[in-house]
C-alpha positions as CSV (number, residue, x, y, z in Angstrom):
1,M,35.5,18.9,-25.0
2,Q,37.1,16.1,-23.1
3,K,37.7,13.0,-25.1
4,E,35.8,10.0,-23.7
5,N,37.8,7.0,-22.5
6,K,36.3,4.0,-24.4
7,I,37.9,1.5,-22.1
8,I,36.3,3.0,-19.0
9,K,33.0,3.4,-21.0
10,W,32.7,-0.2,-22.0
11,L,34.0,-1.4,-18.6
12,L,31.2,0.5,-16.8
13,I,28.6,-0.8,-19.4
14,T,29.8,-4.4,-18.8
15,L,29.7,-4.0,-15.1
16,C,26.2,-2.7,-15.2
17,A,25.1,-5.4,-17.6
18,V,26.6,-8.1,-15.4
19,F,25.1,-6.7,-12.2
20,L,21.6,-6.4,-13.8
21,T,21.8,-9.9,-15.3
22,V,22.8,-11.5,-12.0
23,M,20.5,-9.5,-9.7
24,L,17.5,-9.0,-11.9
25,I,17.2,-10.9,-15.2
26,L,18.4,-14.3,-14.0
27,P,16.0,-14.4,-11.0
28,L,13.1,-13.3,-13.1
29,I,13.8,-16.0,-15.7
30,Y,14.1,-18.6,-12.9
31,V,10.7,-17.5,-11.5
32,V,8.9,-17.8,-14.8
33,T,10.6,-21.1,-15.9
34,T,9.8,-22.7,-12.5
35,A,6.2,-21.4,-12.6
36,F,5.7,-23.3,-15.9
37,R,8.0,-26.3,-15.1
38,D,5.1,-28.6,-14.6
39,G,3.2,-27.4,-17.6
40,V,0.6,-24.7,-18.4
41,S,-2.2,-26.7,-16.7
42,A,-0.3,-26.9,-13.4
43,F,0.3,-23.1,-13.7
44,L,-3.4,-22.4,-14.3
45,K,-4.4,-24.7,-11.5
46,A,-2.1,-22.9,-9.1
47,V,-3.2,-19.5,-10.1
48,G,-6.9,-20.5,-10.1
49,D,-6.8,-22.0,-6.6
50,K,-9.4,-20.4,-4.4
51,Y,-6.9,-19.1,-1.9
52,A,-4.7,-17.7,-4.7
53,V,-7.7,-15.9,-6.2
54,K,-8.7,-14.5,-2.8
55,S,-5.1,-13.3,-2.2
56,I,-5.1,-11.6,-5.6
57,L,-8.4,-9.9,-5.0
58,L,-7.3,-8.8,-1.5
59,T,-4.1,-7.4,-2.8
60,L,-5.9,-5.4,-5.5
61,K,-8.5,-4.2,-2.9
62,V,-5.8,-3.1,-0.4
63,T,-3.8,-1.4,-3.2
64,V,-6.8,0.6,-4.5
65,I,-7.7,1.8,-1.0
66,T,-4.1,2.7,-0.2
67,V,-3.7,4.7,-3.4
68,I,-6.9,6.6,-2.9
69,V,-6.0,7.5,0.7
70,N,-2.4,8.4,0.0
71,T,-3.4,10.5,-3.1
72,F,-5.6,12.7,-0.9
73,F,-3.0,12.8,1.9
74,G,-0.2,13.5,-0.6
75,I,-2.0,16.4,-2.2
76,F,-3.0,17.9,1.2
77,A,0.5,17.4,2.7
78,A,2.2,18.9,-0.4
79,W,-0.1,21.9,-0.5
80,T,0.4,22.5,3.3
81,I,4.2,22.4,3.1
82,T,4.6,24.4,-0.1
83,K,1.8,27.0,0.1
84,Y,1.9,28.0,3.8
85,R,4.5,29.3,6.3
86,F,4.2,28.0,9.8
87,K,6.2,26.7,12.7
88,G,6.8,23.0,12.7
89,K,6.9,22.7,8.9
90,K,10.2,20.9,9.0
91,I,8.9,18.5,11.6
92,I,5.9,17.6,9.4
93,S,8.2,17.1,6.5
94,A,10.5,14.8,8.5
95,L,7.5,12.8,9.8
96,I,6.4,12.2,6.2
97,D,9.7,10.6,5.5
98,L,9.6,8.5,8.6
99,P,8.2,5.3,7.0
100,L,11.1,5.3,4.6
101,T,13.5,4.9,7.5
102,I,11.5,2.4,9.6
103,S,11.6,-1.3,8.9
104,P,8.2,-2.5,7.7
105,V,8.3,-5.2,10.4
106,I,8.6,-2.5,13.0
107,A,5.7,-0.7,11.4
108,G,3.6,-3.8,11.7
109,L,4.6,-4.1,15.4
110,I,3.6,-0.5,16.0
111,F,0.0,-1.2,14.8
112,L,0.0,-4.5,16.7
113,L,0.8,-2.7,19.9
114,T,-1.5,0.2,19.1
115,F,-4.6,-1.8,18.3
116,G,-3.9,-5.3,19.8
117,R,-5.2,-6.9,22.9
118,N,-2.7,-5.2,25.2
119,S,-3.7,-1.7,23.9
120,F,-6.0,0.6,25.9
121,L,-7.9,1.1,22.6
122,Y,-8.8,-2.6,22.3
123,P,-11.8,-2.7,24.6
124,Y,-13.4,0.4,22.9
125,L,-12.8,-1.1,19.5
126,T,-14.3,-4.4,20.6
127,K,-17.4,-2.6,21.9
128,M,-17.8,-0.8,18.6
129,G,-17.4,-4.1,16.7
130,I,-14.2,-2.8,14.9
131,K,-11.5,-5.4,14.3
132,I,-8.2,-4.2,13.1
133,I,-5.6,-6.8,14.1
134,F,-5.6,-10.0,12.0
135,A,-8.2,-8.4,9.7
136,V,-8.3,-6.4,6.5
137,P,-8.4,-2.9,8.1
138,G,-5.1,-3.7,9.8
139,I,-3.5,-4.7,6.5
140,V,-4.8,-1.5,4.9
141,L,-3.5,0.7,7.7
142,A,0.0,-1.0,7.6
143,T,0.1,-0.6,3.8
144,I,-0.9,3.0,4.0
145,F,1.8,3.7,6.6
146,V,4.6,2.2,4.5
147,T,3.6,3.9,1.3
148,F,2.3,7.4,2.2
149,P,5.6,9.2,1.5
150,F,5.6,8.2,-2.2
151,I,3.0,10.5,-3.6
152,S,3.7,13.6,-1.5
153,R,7.4,13.3,-2.2
154,E,6.8,13.4,-5.9
155,I,4.5,16.4,-5.7
156,I,6.3,18.6,-3.2
157,P,9.4,19.5,-5.4
158,V,7.1,20.3,-8.4
159,M,4.8,22.6,-6.3
160,T,7.9,24.2,-4.7
161,A,9.4,25.0,-8.1
162,A,6.0,26.4,-9.4
163,G,5.8,28.8,-6.5
164,T,2.6,30.5,-5.3
165,D,2.2,33.4,-7.7
166,E,-0.4,31.9,-9.9
167,E,-2.5,30.6,-7.0
168,E,-2.4,34.1,-5.4
169,A,-3.3,35.8,-8.6
170,A,-6.3,33.4,-9.0
171,A,-7.4,34.0,-5.4
172,L,-7.3,37.8,-6.0
173,M,-9.5,37.4,-9.0
174,G,-12.1,35.6,-6.7
175,A,-11.4,32.0,-7.5
176,G,-12.2,29.5,-4.8
177,F,-9.9,26.7,-3.5
178,F,-11.4,24.0,-5.7
179,K,-11.1,26.1,-8.9
180,I,-7.6,27.2,-8.0
181,F,-6.5,23.6,-7.5
182,T,-8.2,22.1,-10.6
183,Q,-7.3,24.9,-13.0
184,V,-4.0,26.2,-11.7
185,T,-2.2,23.7,-9.5
186,L,-3.3,20.4,-11.0
187,P,-1.9,21.1,-14.5
188,H,1.5,21.7,-13.0
189,I,1.6,18.5,-10.8
190,K,-0.5,16.0,-12.9
191,W,2.5,14.1,-14.2
192,A,4.3,14.0,-10.8
193,L,1.0,12.9,-9.2
194,L,0.5,10.1,-11.6
195,Y,4.1,9.0,-11.2
196,G,3.7,9.0,-7.4
197,I,0.5,6.9,-7.8
198,V,2.4,4.3,-9.9
199,L,5.2,4.1,-7.3
200,C,2.7,3.8,-4.4
201,S,0.8,1.0,-6.3
202,A,3.9,-0.9,-6.8
203,R,5.0,-0.7,-3.2
204,A,1.5,-1.5,-1.9
205,M,1.2,-4.7,-4.0
206,G,4.6,-6.0,-2.9
207,E,4.4,-5.1,0.8
208,F,5.3,-8.1,3.0
209,G,6.9,-7.2,6.3
210,A,4.3,-5.0,7.9
211,V,1.4,-7.0,6.5
212,S,3.0,-10.3,7.7
213,V,3.1,-9.1,11.3
214,I,-0.4,-7.7,11.4
215,S,-2.4,-10.1,9.2
216,G,-2.2,-13.3,11.2
217,H,-1.7,-15.3,8.0
218,L,-5.4,-16.4,7.8
219,R,-5.7,-18.2,4.4
220,G,-8.5,-16.9,2.3
221,K,-9.0,-13.9,4.7
222,T,-5.9,-11.9,5.4
223,N,-3.3,-13.4,3.0
224,T,-2.2,-11.0,0.3
225,M,-0.2,-12.2,-2.7
226,P,3.3,-12.0,-1.0
227,L,1.9,-13.8,2.0
228,H,0.3,-16.5,-0.1
229,I,3.6,-17.0,-1.9
230,E,5.3,-17.5,1.5
231,V,2.7,-20.0,2.6
232,T,2.8,-22.1,-0.5
233,Y,6.6,-22.0,-0.7
234,Q,6.9,-23.2,3.0
235,A,4.4,-26.0,2.1
236,F,6.9,-27.1,-0.7
237,D,4.4,-26.1,-3.4
238,F,7.0,-24.6,-5.6
239,T,4.8,-24.5,-8.7
240,G,2.1,-22.5,-6.8
241,A,4.6,-20.2,-5.2
242,F,6.4,-19.3,-8.4
243,A,3.2,-19.1,-10.3
244,M,1.9,-16.4,-8.0
245,S,5.4,-14.8,-8.1
246,S,5.2,-14.6,-11.9
247,I,1.8,-12.8,-11.6
248,L,3.5,-10.2,-9.4
249,V,6.3,-10.0,-11.9
250,V,3.8,-9.3,-14.7
251,M,2.2,-6.6,-12.5
252,A,5.6,-5.1,-11.8
253,L,6.4,-5.0,-15.6
254,I,3.0,-3.3,-16.3
255,I,3.8,-0.7,-13.6
256,L,7.3,-0.2,-15.0
257,I,6.0,0.4,-18.5
258,T,3.3,2.8,-17.1
259,R,6.0,4.7,-15.2
260,N,8.2,5.0,-18.3
261,I,5.2,6.2,-20.4
262,L,4.3,8.8,-17.7
263,E,8.0,9.9,-17.5
264,Y,8.2,10.3,-21.2
265,Y,5.0,12.4,-21.4
266,G,6.0,14.4,-18.4
267,K,9.4,15.4,-19.9
268,K,7.6,16.2,-23.2
269,S,5.2,18.4,-21.4
270,E,8.0,20.2,-19.6
271,E,9.8,20.8,-22.9
272,E,6.7,22.2,-24.6
273,S,6.1,24.5,-21.6
274,V,9.7,25.8,-21.9
275,K,9.3,26.4,-25.6
276,D,6.0,28.4,-25.0
277,E,7.8,30.6,-22.5
């Protein structure tokens, strides 16, 4: 066994600690201290502002819809890619990763051009009374677009490793699709699925670029939390901006804790399954 170099070990630890302190810990401390700089009453007033409350509710609404849609899409996409053989599978797999390579601002512009006034779809949408641009549906679509790879990409490796033997055996015994999924597939992917949902939620709550382009920045109507923070900061309301930022920080910490808990139980479940084998 190679003897570890203590100098290199502590040098790397120090570099990591310094980097995390500068890039993460100090900015978070600054956000929280600035949020409470004018006192608790000012913080509560900023968070309780009607536009702030509406932005929080809109963010939660968009996040819930996004997670539900992407959960179904992620499961169906992962099942299609891992359980069937067909031409074009690699193309579908590449398209799933596309939002990870496209700038969120470009994604917002794509929907703006697709559903905006210059689009051929706009007259038909207007006749049906459907408003997408500068409205909540557009924000939901943009958020779904930038987040839909997260769940499927967590599930696909697990389903690939599990193979298709158990599903095929269940099908030969007469089990239907729903029974196969709930009793055979889901137990294998549940931790990966929950982990993907957590990542998708975190990304949806913090999305700014695509939503900024397509929302129209209508206060009280289409401003999510990140957009509300931008508006208040540009209005030199630093207490309000950092108060809302601290709320996002708390949400991020809750998601981080949830992710670590899921990761712990996922590894524990894998170890138990290996022992059983």
